[in-house]
N, C-alpha and C positions, 0 to 999 in steps of 0.2 A: 824723695822730702829736700826742705833748704838745700842735703848733703848730698844729692842727687846731683843737682845743679853744677854744683862744684864736682862732682864727680863723674857728672859725663863727656869734659871737657876732654878728663883724663881717658876715658877711656878708649880715643881714637888712638893712645897708643899700644892697643892690644897687637899684638904679635900675629902674621896668618897663618906661619909652621902649624898644621897639626900634628902629630904623632900617633903611635902607639904604642902601647905596653911594650914596654923595652921586654921583656919574662916571656910571654908569650900575647902575638898580638893578634894569631886569630883566638884566643878562646876569652870566651864572656864573661868578665868580669861576674864577682861571687861576692854576695854579701850573708853578711853574718847574719843567720835569723835570730836571733834575740843580744840581749845586752843582758850582762851578768848581771844577778844581782848580790847585792849588799851597796856598801860606798864606794866610791869611788878612792882610792888610793894613792901615792906615787907623786910624783910632780910633771905637770901640762905645763906646757912652753903655748903663749897664745899670739898671734899678729890681729890685729885689727887697725883698720884705719880713719885720721880724722878724728872726732868731734864725736864715733866710737869708738875709738883705740883710746882715747883720753878718759870718759866717763864708765868701761865697762870693767875697768875695778874698783867698783862701787859698788855695782850691780854682785859682781863673783867674791863678794862678804861672806852673800849667803851663802852659796854655793859650798866655803870652804870652810861657814861652820857645820851645816850638815853634813862634812863629809872631814870631821875634823883628822886624819891623816891624809891629803890632799894638802900642795900646796902649786896654785898658778900664779903665774909671772905670765904677765899682760907686755906686747910688746908694741906701744902706738908708734904706726909709722903715717907720716903723711901721704895722700893720695897722688902727688908726683912725684911719688919715689915706690912705689909698694905695684907699680908691673914688676919693671925690673928686679927688685928684689925676690921676690917671688919665681919669676923664670930662671935667674944665679939661684937660689935656696935648691930649685927643682932641681936644676942639673948637675948642680954640686950633692945631691940628694943630706943633704943640710937644712929639711923644711922644719916647719914648725908640727907640733903635737897637732893642735886645729885654728883654722883662720876667718877670720872674717872673709867673704869672694864675693866678687862682684860678677853682677848674676852673667856678664857677657862673657868672664872670665871662664866660666864654668866648660866650656867644651873647648877651648884649648889645657886648660891644666886636665882632665879628666880624659884628652884625644894622647897627652906626654903620659900615662902612665900615673900621675902623683895623687890621684885623689883617691880613697878608699868608697866605694859600693855603701851605699844609707842601710845599715841593719832593717828586715826584713817586718822587726818589732817596734817601727819611731811607724805611726799609722799616719798616711800616709793624706784621708780622711780629715782630717784637721788642719788642715791647709785648705788656706783658699787655692779655687784648682790652679789659676794660672803661674799660682805664685811657685808650686809645686813644679810643674812645669818646668820650674827656668835653671829647677837641679836635675833633670836628669838630661842624659846625654844619651843619646841611639839609645834610648826606651833606659835606660838604667840612672839612679837617681842616685847621686854624691851630694849628701847632707840635709840641712832645713833651710829652706826658706826661713832668713832670721825675722827682720821688719818689712814691711812694704811701702809704694807707697802706691794712688792711681792720677788720673786725671779726672777734670769734671770741669763743666761752665759757670764761672762765677759772673752775674748779671747783677745791676745796681736795683735794686723791687724797688725803687722811690722811681728811678725813671725809666723801667719799666711799667708804673704801675699813671703816669703821664704821658705815655705811648699809647696809652688803653690794654698791657698786658698783666693780668693778676694771675693767672696761673698758668705755671711758664709751660713752655712746647715739650713736647715729646718725640718729633720728627723730625728730617731734613726738613718738611719746607715749613713744620712751626718754626726754627731754629734759624733760618733765610728771611724768614717776614719778619720775627723777631728782629733780628739785625737792622733789618731796614726799616721799622718802627720808629726805632731809636733813632735812629735819622731823621724820620721825616717829620716826627710827633714830639720829639723830647730833646731834638736838637739836638743831637751827637755829632761830631765831623766823622768817624768812624764808627758802626753799628756795631762790627766786633772785632779786638786786636785778635789778628791770626799772622804767623808767623811764616814769611814769603819763602820761601826752601831758606839752604842753611843748614849748618850743623846743628844737628837731632830736629829737624823740620817733620821727620818720618812719624815721631811720638804723637804730631797732635795731627796728620795726616793720614795714620794704619788708622785709629779708631774709629773712623767712618769708612773705609775702606771694609775692615773687622764686621763691623756693623754692617756691611750691606754684602757679608758670605764670602768677601776674599779672604789669600792664604799666601803669607808670604814662599812657604814650598809648601811641597807635598814627598812626602822623603825626603830622597838626593836631592831632588827635583828643583828650581829655585822656576816661580807662579809667577811672576808681573806684568805679564800679558795677558788678561782674559778680561773679559766681559765686565767680572764687577770692580778691578780695579778700576779697568777704566773708566768704567760709572760715579765710584767715591770723587775720585781724581780730577772728575770734572764739575759734579757740586766743590771738592774745593777750591778749581782755577776760577767759577763761576764769583764768588766774595769777592776778588780782587778786580776781575771783567767788569762786573758792576757797579763797581766802584762802594761796592761796602765794607773792603776792609782795606790798607793803607799795604797798599803794594812795595813800598820805597821810604821804609820808616828810618829814625835818626841811626846812624851805625851804635850799637849796645842803649840804645830803648830800652826802658825795662820798661812793667806795663801798671805801676803802681801809678803813679804819676795821672797819666793821662785816663786812671780807673778812679782813681777822686776827682779831677776837675769833671769826669759825665764826659770828656771828647771820648773816647772810647770805652763804653761804660759796659763793655762783655768780652772776655778771653778764656782761654782754657790751659786749666796748670792743676799745677799741685794743691797740695795741704798745706803746706810751706808759706800759699800766699795769702793762708787768713790772717797771721803775725803779722808777713809782709802788709798788707792792704791798711791794716786798722794803726800800724805804727806809722803812717802816714795819715790819715785820716783823719784822725786821731780821735779826743774823746766821744760815742756815739756815731761812730761808723760801723759799728760792727750791727748796727740795725738797718743800714742805707744799703745793702747788699745778702745774697744768699747764691748757692751754688743746686745747681740740678745736673741730672742724668748726660750722660751723652744721649744724643736723640739717635733713634732708633731706625733702622733700614728693616733691617728682616730680626734685628737686632741693639739692642745697647748696650757697646760693646769700647770700653777703653784700654787701655795702654798701662800693664802693672812694671810697675817695676820694685827696686828694691837691696837690700845684698843679701847674701847665702851665708852661710856657714857649712864648714867640712871638716874632714881628718885629714890628712896626711899618710898615703902607706907606710911611708918609712915612719911612724910615731913608734917608742917603740912601748908607749904606753893609753894602744885602742881603747883597750875596755873602758876605762877613768875617762876617754877624750868623748866617746860618745857615750856615757852616761849626762857630763858636760852639757853637751849635743841635747839631747833628750831631756836635761834640766832645764835650758832655755827656747824650751819650746811649753815648757808648761804654762797654760792661763795665765795664772796669779804671777807669774816670773816675766812674762810679756807684759800686763799693765803692768809693772813695776816698770818695768824698760821703755814704757812710753813714756813716764812719770817721770822719768830721769834726763830720755836724752828728747823726747817727743818721737820717738820710731813709734807708725803704728804698727800692732799685734800682723802679725801674719796670719796666726793663729788662729778661728773666723771665731772660737768661740770666748774669748777675750775680749773682743767688741758687748757684750753683752752688762760686760761691767759699766760701774757709772757712770764710770772716768772718762769713758766713749759716749757710752750711749744717750747721757745726759745728754751731749752736744750735737744739734739736731744737723747743724754742718756735716761736720764731722760724722755721722753717720749715716748721711749721702754719701762721700766715699765709702766708707763701708759696704753699704749697700754695690754701690759699683765694680769694688774688688769682688762679688760672687759671679761677676761676669770679663773682668777686666783679662787681655792676654798678653805675652808675650814675645819678642822675637825668637827664630829659630837658635838653638844654642850650638849653633857652626863656630867654628873658628873663625871664618872671615866675616862674621857678620858686620862687624863694621865696616869691614874693607866699604860690603856689598852695601852695608847706610850711605855710605857717605856718597857710591855714584845718585845712587836713591835721591839724596837729599840734591844733589847738583843739578836735576832734572827737575826736581819742584821749583826749584828756585827759576826753571827757566818758563816754565809753564803758567808761574803767578807775574811776574814778573814781565817778560815779554809775550806774552797766551802762545804758547811754544804750539806745536798739535801732540794733545796728552797720549794718543796713542803712537804717534813715532816715540817720543820719549819713556813710554814703557817700553815702547819694541829696543831701544835701547842699550835701559837697567838691566832689562830682559837679557840681552847678549852679553853686555860687559857680566856680568854677574856669570852668566854658565862660563864664561872663559874664566873667573876670580875661581870659581866651584863655592865650595861646600867647606874644604878642612877635609872632610875623613873620607 
């Protein structure tokens, strides 16, 4: 969501070292089988970042009311300072009881032995599968997905109609044909606004790769140089080589103005962009656009982001901490959090609430979350992603050979390793 865009710039700060639990490196983590019955008691310290850290105390008033013998203290941390604050606290063994944790930090923090495994009494099936996967490191879950976001194709319905398209496409060929028709028949300068490499571009490229059956890894081995990945990247490249997408956008260009003026009537982004384009477009603009699922090759897939909530091993009040985590996963609590923050629920049943189900655009995001995918929870992922982004930029801007670029990424990824 809107917070994720800010968080992405910070995620590059993730350290690449990945240790093992200090007490017994070879032992598999053991999760508590259940969370004890009865209300939470005692004191809890919670860390949360950005706007979430500012809004969370308002939500937790309900938890304290339901558990009158517990006191929860929330510390709001700027995203820019969060990673260093966490790693310093882990080293000093002075962590909070529980915290909001960026999804790409899970592998690092779990590898350092800092996180408590998720009790088996928390039902993984309540969450979107891709979101739950962000909590898992080497087959063990550490916490829950707290809120989620995914990406869809935004498109101008009025211009699509002018281009002769009344039903949104569902496959790769249809998406390209629609983008081309936006240029040829609706007067758009560019058919679709795609990111030509650079930081975070993997989040737009990988949905096409995942839809084609590609994977980023097979166990501990990176898998960038596969036929499925090659076909997807060549498809992505074709938008630039065929002049459908702009390979040289202005620095710091945003999608909203060109979407509203019709010069770039399609783009791929998350749910936070609905309010952004409507603000720029003004009254009535909400009726001029819609969103559609990512196009299908073998399946329709997209990127899943968001943040998790986990309990630290050093907590002196783990039972109460896990009670709070479990409470955050209740559907009605997830809906109230959405109403407070606009963060989308990670619990799939929460999407049945009228607050979300009545909005057809928002409901489309909920449908896409069923097949959204996260990158592997390797401590080195941010390093590897940066190399992938750099090669994508060569592919889109200079027409570099896709297979050669993917072999370069594969070689660099193997050198970097997985940190496990």
